[in-house]
C-alpha positions in Angstrom: -15.2 21.5 -12.6 -12.2 20.3 -14.6 -9.0 19.5 -12.6 -6.3 21.9 -13.8 -4.3 22.4 -10.6 -3.8 20.4 -7.4 -2.7 21.1 -3.9 -0.8 18.3 -2.2 -0.6 18.7 1.6 2.3 16.7 3.0 5.7 16.4 1.2 6.8 13.0 2.5 7.6 10.2 0.1 4.0 9.6 -0.9 2.9 13.2 -1.1 5.9 14.3 -3.2 5.5 11.2 -5.4 1.8 12.1 -6.0 2.8 15.6 -7.0 5.5 14.1 -9.2 3.0 11.8 -11.0 0.7 14.8 -11.5 3.6 16.6 -13.1 4.3 13.6 -15.3 0.9 14.1 -16.9 1.1 17.8 -17.1 -0.9 18.9 -14.0 0.7 21.6 -11.9 0.6 21.4 -8.2 1.4 23.2 -4.9 3.3 21.0 -2.5 3.1 22.1 1.1 4.4 20.9 4.4 5.0 22.1 8.0 7.5 24.8 8.9 10.6 23.3 10.6 11.0 24.0 14.3 14.8 24.3 14.1 17.5 25.4 11.6 20.0 22.8 10.4 23.8 23.2 10.8 24.1 23.9 7.1 21.4 26.7 7.3 23.2 28.3 10.3 26.5 28.4 8.3 24.6 30.2 5.5 23.3 32.7 8.0 19.7 31.6 7.6 17.1 31.7 10.3 13.5 30.4 10.8 12.2 33.5 9.2 13.8 32.8 5.8 11.6 31.3 3.2 14.1 28.7 2.1 14.1 27.4 5.7 10.4 27.6 6.1 9.9 25.7 2.8 12.6 23.2 3.6 10.5 20.1 3.9 8.5 20.6 0.7 11.7 21.6 -1.1 13.4 18.4 0.1 10.4 16.3 -1.0 10.6 17.8 -4.5 14.4 17.4 -4.7 14.2 13.8 -3.7 12.0 13.1 -6.7 15.2 13.3 -8.8 17.0 10.8 -6.5 14.4 8.2 -5.5 14.4 4.7 -7.1 12.6 3.7 -9.1 12.4 7.1 -10.7 9.1 8.8 -9.9 9.4 11.3 -12.9 9.1 10.8 -16.6 11.7 13.6 -17.1 13.5 16.1 -14.9 11.8 18.9 -16.8 8.4 18.2 -15.2 9.7 19.4 -11.8 9.0 22.9 -12.9 5.2 22.1 -12.5 5.6 21.6 -8.8 5.6 24.8 -6.6 6.7 24.4 -3.0 5.5 26.2 0.2 4.5 25.7 3.8 1.3 25.4 5.8 1.8 28.7 7.6 2.6 31.1 4.7 1.0 29.4 1.7 -2.1 27.6 2.8 -4.4 30.2 1.3 -3.0 29.2 -2.2 -5.2 26.0 -2.1 -8.0 28.3 -3.2 -6.3 28.3 -6.7 -6.7 24.5 -6.9 -9.4 22.2 -8.2 -8.4 19.2 -6.1 -6.8 19.3 -2.6 -5.1 16.0 -1.6 -4.2 15.7 2.1 -1.2 13.3 2.6 -0.1 13.9 6.2 0.7 11.3 8.8 -1.7 8.4 9.2 -3.4 9.8 12.4 -7.1 10.7 12.5 -6.5 13.6 14.9 -3.9 15.2 12.7 -5.9 14.7 9.5 -8.9 16.3 11.1 -6.9 19.4 12.0 -5.6 19.8 8.4 -9.1 19.3 6.9 -10.6 21.9 9.1 -8.0 24.3 7.7 -8.7 23.1 4.2 -12.4 24.0 4.6 -11.5 27.5 5.6 -9.4 28.1 2.4 -10.7 25.8 -0.4 -12.6 27.3 -3.3 -16.3 26.4 -3.8 -16.8 23.2 -5.7 -13.2 21.9 -5.4 -12.6 18.3 -4.6 -10.9 17.4 -1.3 -9.5 13.9 -0.6 -7.4 12.3 2.1 -4.8 9.9 0.8 -4.8 7.1 3.4 -4.2 3.4 3.5 -6.9 2.7 6.1 -8.0 5.6 8.3 -11.8 6.1 8.4 -12.9 8.6 5.7 -16.3 9.2 7.4 -14.6 9.9 10.8 -12.4 12.5 9.2 -15.3 14.4 7.7 -17.7 14.2 10.6 -17.2 17.8 11.9 -17.1 19.4 8.4 -20.0 21.2 6.6 -22.4 19.5 4.3 -20.9 21.2 1.3 -17.4 19.9 2.3 -18.7 16.4 2.9 -20.3 16.4 -0.5 -16.9 17.2 -2.1 -14.8 14.9 0.1 -13.7 11.3 -0.3 -10.7 9.0 0.3 -8.0 8.3 -2.2 -5.5 5.5 -1.8 -2.7 5.7 -4.3 -0.3 2.7 -4.1 3.4 3.4 -3.7 5.1 4.2 -6.0 2.3 6.2 -7.7 4.0 6.3 -11.1 4.3 2.5 -11.3 1.5 1.0 -9.2 -1.7 0.9 -11.2 -4.3 0.8 -8.4 -6.1 3.9 -7.2 -8.9 3.1 -4.6 -11.6 5.8 -4.3 -13.4 5.7 -1.0 -16.6 7.8 -0.9 -18.7 8.3 2.1 -22.5 8.3 2.2 -22.3 12.1 1.7 -20.0 12.2 -1.3 -21.6 13.5 -4.5 -21.9 10.6 -7.0 -21.0 12.9 -9.9 -17.8 13.8 -8.1 -16.9 10.1 -7.7 -17.5 9.6 -11.4 -15.4 12.6 -12.3 -12.5 11.5 -10.2 -12.7 8.0 -11.5 -12.6 9.3 -15.1 -9.6 11.6 -14.3 -7.8 8.7 -12.6 -8.2 6.4 -15.5 -7.9 8.8 -18.5 -5.4 11.3 -17.1 -3.4 9.5 -14.4 -3.4 6.1 -16.2 -4.8 4.3 -13.1 -7.0 1.3 -12.6 -9.7 2.8 -10.4 -11.7 0.7 -7.9 -14.5 2.0 -5.7 -14.0 0.8 -2.1 -16.3 1.0 0.9 -15.1 2.9 4.0 -14.0 -0.1 6.0 -10.6 -0.8 7.7 -7.8 -0.9 5.1 -10.4 -0.8 2.2 -9.9 -3.6 -0.3 -6.4 -4.5 -1.4 -4.7 -3.9 2.0 -7.5 -5.8 3.8 -7.1 -9.0 1.8 -3.4 -8.6 1.1 -2.5 -8.1 4.8 -4.7 -11.1 5.7 -3.0 -13.2 3.1 0.5 -12.3 4.4 -0.4 -13.0 8.0 -2.1 -16.3 7.1 1.0 -17.4 5.2 3.2 -16.8 8.2 0.6 -18.5 10.5 0.5 -21.6 8.3 4.3 -21.7 7.7 4.8 -22.1 11.5 2.9 -25.4 11.3 5.3 -26.8 8.8 9.1 -27.4 8.3 9.1 -24.8 5.6 11.4 -21.8 5.8 11.2 -18.2 4.7 13.1 -18.8 1.4 10.9 -21.9 0.7 7.7 -19.9 1.1 8.9 -17.1 -1.1 9.6 -19.6 -3.9 6.1 -21.0 -3.5 4.2 -17.7 -3.2 5.9 -15.9 -6.1 5.5 -16.3 -9.9 4.7 -20.1 -9.7 1.5 -19.1 -8.0 0.8 -16.0 -10.2 2.2 -13.6 -7.7 5.1 -11.1 -8.1 8.8 -12.1 -7.5 8.7 -10.3 -4.1 6.3 -13.1 -3.0 5.6 -12.9 0.8 8.6 -12.1 2.9 10.4 -10.0 0.3 7.2 -8.0 0.0 7.2 -7.4 3.8 10.8 -6.2 3.5 9.9 -3.8 0.8 6.8 -2.4 2.6 8.6 -2.1 5.9 7.6 -4.2 9.0 6.7 -1.1 10.9 4.3 0.1 8.1 2.8 -3.4 7.8 2.2 -3.6 11.5 0.4 -0.3 11.4 -1.9 -1.5 8.6 -2.6 -4.8 10.4 -3.5 -2.9 13.6 -6.1 -0.8 11.7 -8.2 -4.0 11.5 -7.5 -5.1 15.0 -8.7 -1.8 16.4 -11.8 -1.6 14.2 -13.2 -5.2 14.0 -15.6 -6.7 16.5 -15.1 -10.2 15.1 -12.8 -12.2 17.5 -11.5 -14.6 14.8 -10.6 -11.7 12.6 -9.0 -9.8 15.4 -6.9 -12.9 16.2 -5.5 -13.3 12.7 -4.7 -9.6 12.3 -2.9 -9.5 15.7 0.7 -9.3 14.7 2.8 -12.3 15.8 5.6 -11.8 18.4 8.2 -12.6 15.7 7.4 -9.5 13.8 7.3 -7.3 16.9 10.7 -8.8 17.9 12.1 -7.9 14.5 10.9 -4.3 14.8 12.4 -4.0 18.3 15.8 -5.1 16.8 15.4 -2.5 14.0 15.1 -5.2 11.4 12.4 -3.3 9.4 13.3 -4.5 6.0 15.0 -2.8 3.0 15.0 0.7 4.5 17.2 -0.6 7.4 19.3 -3.0 5.3 17.8 -6.1 6.9 14.5 -7.8 7.6 13.6 -11.3 6.5 16.5 -10.9 4.0 19.9 -9.3 4.3 22.7 -8.7 1.8 26.1 -9.6 3.3 29.5 -8.9 1.8 31.7 -12.1 1.5 35.4 -12.3 2.0 36.1 -12.4 -1.8 34.3 -9.1 -2.2 31.1 -10.5 -3.7 27.7 -10.2 -2.0 25.1 -12.8 -1.0 21.4 -12.4 -0.1 21.0 -14.2 3.3 17.7 -15.3 4.8 16.5 -15.1 8.4 16.1 -18.4 10.3 13.2 -17.7 12.6 14.2 -20.5 15.0 17.6 -19.0 15.8 17.0 -15.4 14.6 20.2 -15.5 12.6 20.9 -15.3 8.9 21.9 -18.2 6.7 22.4 -18.9 3.0 19.3 -19.7 1.0 18.6 -23.3 0.2 17.0 -25.0 -2.8 13.5 -26.2 -2.3 12.8 -29.9 -2.7 9.2 -30.7 -3.4 7.3 -33.0 -5.8 4.3 -30.7 -6.1 6.6 -27.8 -6.8 8.5 -29.7 -9.5 5.2 -30.8 -11.1 4.1 -27.2 -11.1 7.3 -26.1 -12.8 6.6 -28.6 -15.6 2.9 -27.5 -16.0 2.0 -25.2 -18.9 -0.7 -22.7 -17.9 -1.0 -20.8 -14.6 -4.1 -22.7 -13.8 -2.3 -26.0 -14.3 0.6 -24.9 -12.1 -1.9 -23.9 -9.3 -3.7 -27.2 -9.5 -0.4 -29.1 -9.3 0.6 -27.1 -6.2 -2.8 -27.3 -4.4 -4.0 -30.8 -5.1 -1.0 -33.0 -4.3 -0.1 -34.8 -1.1 3.3 -33.4 0.0 3.9 -30.8 2.8 4.2 -28.0 0.2 0.8 -28.7 -1.3 -0.9 -29.0 2.1 0.7 -25.7 3.2 -0.4 -23.8 0.1 -3.9 -25.3 0.2 -4.4 -24.1 3.7 -3.2 -20.6 2.8 -5.2 -20.3 -0.4 -8.4 -21.8 1.2 -8.3 -19.2 4.0 -7.8 -16.3 1.6 -10.6 -17.4 -0.7 -13.1 -17.9 2.1 -12.1 -14.6 3.7 -12.4 -12.8 0.3 -15.9 -14.3 -0.2 -17.0 -13.2 3.2 -16.1 -9.6 2.4 -18.2 -9.2 -0.7 -20.6 -6.4 0.0 -18.6 -5.2 3.0 -15.4 -3.8 1.3 -16.8 -3.5 -2.2 -20.0 -4.0 -4.1 -18.8 -6.9 -6.3 -16.2 -9.5 -6.9 -14.8 -7.8 -10.0 -13.7 -4.8 -7.8 -12.0 -7.1 -5.4 -10.2 -9.0 -8.1 -9.0 -5.9 -9.8 -7.8 -4.4 -6.5 -5.6 -7.4 -5.9 -4.3 -7.5 -9.4 -3.5 -3.8 -9.6 -2.5 -3.2 -6.0 -0.5 -6.4 -5.2 0.4 -7.5 -8.7 -1.5 -10.8 -8.5 -2.0 -12.3 -11.9 -5.4 -13.5 -10.8 -7.6 -12.0 -8.1 -9.1 -14.4 -5.5 -12.3 -15.1 -7.4 -10.5 -15.6 -10.8 -8.1 -17.9 -8.9 -11.1 -19.8 -7.5 -12.3 -20.4 -11.1 -8.9 -21.4 -12.3 -8.4 -24.1 -9.7 -11.9 -25.4 -10.1 -14.8 -23.9 -8.1 -16.8 -27.0 -7.5 -13.8 -29.2 -6.7 -12.3 -26.8 -4.2 -15.6 -26.0 -2.5 -16.3 -29.8 -2.1 -12.9 -30.2 -0.4 -13.5 -27.2 1.8 -16.8 -28.6 2.9 -15.2 -32.0 3.7 -12.6 -30.2 5.8 -15.3 -28.4 7.7 
C-alpha cells in the first residue's frame, strides 16, 4: 500500500515536526492531540468554551503554528503548512482510517502509548502501517495486547530531532512485523523523506542513543579522574576528534538534562548487567543540576550560560563543577592537542590524541577505549552488523566515523594490543 496520507498522534515538538517534514516532501497529514481541560484567559475573552472546535483543537493548532517559529526552521516553505490538518483525539480519531501510516508520538510512557494504540486498532484501515515514535520504550511491550494483524503492521520509528535536519531514522521491528512492511518503510524513509535508515533491534534506547548515552556518561566519569574541565573536554571531544562542535557538554545542554536522564534511566531499568547499570546510573552532579533547574539551553543555563557584561556584550560562561558556579572559558594547554591540530587527516589527529603521554591523551584513550569495547559487545544485540552501528552514530550523533571505522582509523591491531596489556 503506497503512503499517500499520514496521521500523527501527538502535536508536541517532535510530532508537529514530523508532520512538518512530511509536508516538506508533499505528504498530507492529520495532526491530532488531546482536548484541553481548561480554557485560557484569551479564549474566555473571546467568549469561547470547551465545546468550541478552536479550543478543542488548540494543542494541535499550536503545534502547527509553532512550525513557523521554531529554530532551525522545520519547514522548507510556509506554503506547505496547508498540507497539515489539525484535530483532536475525541472528535477526529476516526479520521485515521483515511491514512496509510499512523505515527504515535505521545509522551514516553508505556501505559499511555498502549492506550493510544488500542484506540488506533479500533479505527485504522486494514493494511495501514502503525508505528510508535520513541527513543527507547519497548516496541514489543506496546504491541503485546494487540491483534495479530495489528502486530504484523506495527513497528517502532525513531526520528532524530529536528526531523528536517537529522538524517537518522531508526526502524525497530518486532518478531511479528511483516518483513515486506519493513522494506517498504525503509524505502519510503530513504527515497521520500531523505533519511538514512537503520534497522535496530528492540533493545533499550536502540542503537544510537544506547552508544551515544554511554559515551557521554563515560566521558563525564573519566573527566572526574583528571584535572580537566568542562570547556577542556568540549574542545577535545569536538571536531578535533571527528565529532560535532557541540562535543559533549554542549550536546547535553542542547538535548536537555532532564531528557538525557530519562534516556539513561531506560537502560538502568532494563539491563540485568550490574556493570552496565552502574555506568548508566546518572551521577549526582546531573541530578543536582536538574534540581536547580539548570536543564540546558531550554532554561538558559546548564553546563554553559550566556551572561551579559557591563559593556553590553555577552559572554558564554562555563560551569565549574567543583564550586557549581560559572566562570570564563580558558584556553586548553596540551602537547597532544597541539600535535593533533598540526596533523593532516582525521586519522592522524586521532592517533596524536590517543597515543601520547600527557593527561589529555590518557583521558581520551580511556574514553574511546571504553566506547569501542562497549560497541563491540553490542553487535548482534542492538543491530545485526557493525555497519548499522557505524551509520547510526554518523547519522544520529553526527560523528565523522562510527566506532568501528574509528577503530580502523587509529589502528585495530595496535589498539587491541594496548587494551589487552591494560587488562
